[in-house]
N, C-alpha and C positions, 0 to 999 in steps of 0.2 A: 307790771302794769302801772301807769301813772295815776296820780290822784291829786285832788285839791282838798285842803283841810281849812275850814273856817273855825277859828277859835272864839270862845265866849259867846256862843249862840244861845239865846234865850227865847222863850215863847214860841217854840217850834216843836210840834209833835207831827212826825211824818205820817202816821196813820190818819190822824185827824185832818191833815192838810191834803194828802194825796188820795184819800179814799172818801172824801166828803161830797163828791159829785161835781167838783169844778174842773177836774181833768180826768181823762179816761185812758191814759196810756201807761199807767203804773201798776205793777203787781207786787204784792208783798211776798217776801221770801221767808223761808223757815227761820232764818237767823234774825228776823225783825227788820232787815233792810228792805229797800224797794228797788226793783229794776224797772227801767222805763226809757222812753225816747222823747227828747224835746229838742227843738231847733236842729234836727238832723243828727243828734248826738245820742248814742246809746250808753247809758251809765248805770251804776248801782250807787244808791245813796243810803247812808245810815248815820245814826247819831251815836257817838261815843262820849257819854257824859255831856259836856257843853261844847263838844267838837262835832261839827257837821262834816262828814267825810263823803267825797264824791269820787268813786273809783272809775277808772277808765276815762278820766277827764284831763285835758291839757291845761297847763298853767295859763296859757293865753286866753282861756275861757273863764278865768276866775270871775271877771266882772259880769259875764253872762249869767253864771250860776248864782252869784250874789243877787243879781236883779231878779232872776227867776223865783228864788225863794223869798224875795222882798226883805233881805236882811238889813237894808238901810233904814227901815221904818221901825219906830219904837212902839211895838204892839202893847207892851206893858202900860205905857202912858195912855195909849188910845183906849185900851180896855178899862182903865181907871176912869177915863173921861166919860165914855158912853155908859158905864155902869150907873152913873148918876141919873140917867134919863128915866129909868124904870126899874123897880126891884126884880121883875122877872128877867129883864135883860142882864142885870147884874148876876143873877143866878146862872143864866145861860152862858155868860162870858166866863164864869168861874168853872163851869162844867167842861168846857173845851177851850182852855186858854192857849192851846198850841196850834190853833188854826191860823194860817196865814193865807193871804190872797196871792196866788201864783201870778207871775207876769208871763203869760203864755204868748205864743206866736199868734197874732191876730186872726189870720186866715184860718188857722187850725181851730181856734176857739169858735169862730163863726160856724164852721162846718160841723164841729162836734155838737154844738148846741142846736143846730138845725136837726141833727140826728136825734137829739135828746127829746124831741117833742113826743108826748104821749108814749114814753118809753121808760124802761127801768135800766139801772146802771149796768147790770150784767149784759143785757142785750145791746145797750149802747156800745160797750167795750167790744163786743163781738163784731158789730158793724164797722166800727172804727178800725179794728184790726184787719178786717177784710179789705177795707178801703186802702189802707197802707200797703198791704201785701199785693194788692192788684195793681196799684198805680204809683206807689211810692218808690223811691230809690233804695235799693238794697244796700245795707251798711255792712262793714267788714265782719261783724259778729253774726250776720244772718238776719238781723232785725231790719225794720224798714222805716225810713223817714216818712213824714206826712207828705202826701203828694202836693205839688204846687198847683196854684190856680191855672197856670198855663197848661199843665198836663190834663187836669180835670176838664178844662174848657174845650180841649181838643176832642173829647169823647162824644159819642152819640148816646141818646137815652138808653138804648138796649145794652150798652156797655156797663151800665150801672146795675143791671138785673142781678148779677151774682152777689151783690152786697146784701141782698134781702132786706133792704131798707124801706120797701113799699113806697108810699106816696112821697117820702122824703127824697127819693132819687131825683125827681125833677126839680126840687128845691136846691139840691146840691149842684146840679148842672147849671141852674140859673145863677146861683151865687158865684160859681167859678167863672162863668162867661162875663158877668157884670164886673167882677173884681178885676179879671184879666184885661178887659177892654178899657177899664178906667171909669166906666159908668158909675160904679160905686167906689169911692176913694177911702180906703181904710185909714190911710195916713191922716186925712182930714179929720177923722173921728177922734183922734187923740186930744185935740185942743179946741175943737169947735164947741160952741155953746151946746149944752147937753141935749136940748130938744132937737137941735139941728143934726147932731151926731146920730141920735136915735133915728131920725127921719131918713138920713142917708142910708143906714143899714136896712130900713124898712122898704127901700126900693126893690129889694130882693123878694121874689115870690116865696111866700111861706114864712117870711121873717116878720113876726109881730112884735109887740112891745116886750114880751118876756125874753124871746131869743135875742133881741137887740140889747136889752139890758144885761143879759148874761155875757154877750160878746164884749160889751163896753167894760164890764167889771173884770172879767177874767182874761180878756185878750188885750185890753188897753189900759188897765189899772185905773179906770174911772171909778174910784171908790165911793163916789156919791151915788152910784147906781144901787138900786134896791129891787132885784128881780122878784116878781111875785108869780108863782104858779099856784095850782090848786092846793098843794100842801101848805105853802106859805100863806095863802089866803085863809086857810083854816086856822093856822097858827096865829095869825094876826087877829082874827075874830075872837078866838078863844083866850089869848094871852094879852093882847094889846087892843082891847075894844076902843074904838073911837080914834085910834092913832093911824097916821098915814106914813108913807115912806119919807115924806118931807120932815117928819118929826124926829128923825134919827140923825139929822145933821150931815156934816161933811164926811163922816166916816160911816155912812149908812150901809155901804156894802159889807163892811166888816161886821157891823151889827147883824146884818142879814144872815151872814154865815153862822154866827153864834146861834141865832134863833133857829135857822134851818136845821142845824145839827142837833140842837137841844130837842126840838120837836120831833125829829126822826127817832131819837133815842127814848123819848117819852111820849109815845103815841096816845097814851091814856090822857095826857094833859090837853090834847087837842081833838079828841074824838067827838063826833057828833052825838048830841044827846038823843 
């Protein structure tokens, strides 16, 4: 089996990165590695000291995986910079220094965060798995790629019923049809002014500010994005009173992930009185 090895990898913890709610297609193995599918490739990833190993990967995909795990960005320097903004953020960054922002396929990110609305991670993963098994291309190892917008757009509303995604089914169909037709231009969202990129995504039924921000952060690496859901609002009110997303600067999305993970692991710090 072929593999790719990246040497001298720092500031990456696979559990913190792959199980923190930014991606829903990875499963932890008994040996501490993770199996998953991204960009139509089924792989197993694990850390061996400072070496990131990607099993079942082709050498010609080295740049793809380097980009996916954002290995070109100096997270140590960013963590040091944003830690100066607030003592609680400094504590949160030290608590989970191995979180990185994945560079996911944009359409997949859009759909998975549509599914994430009013949902928990276990159920999101189940719906995403059923979506891929129902409409995605089967891969050589028996897993499934994420379905294309073209495939999902060709379906009728009743075809989505087996996903058991409830009200989100019609949002997924609307997203597929608008992306496939070009009414919503995902490529435009990479470089457009942030408010315009957000507005482009919000043309889709059921995509509000939070889902748009998640898509921009996790699917387009717009790391100025700062998604706020009910949990993050509670964390902001309890830990950062008076601060807004704009106060976290150009690396707001990375700060958001530190805060989100820290508050999930310390619910007593953000509980309502």
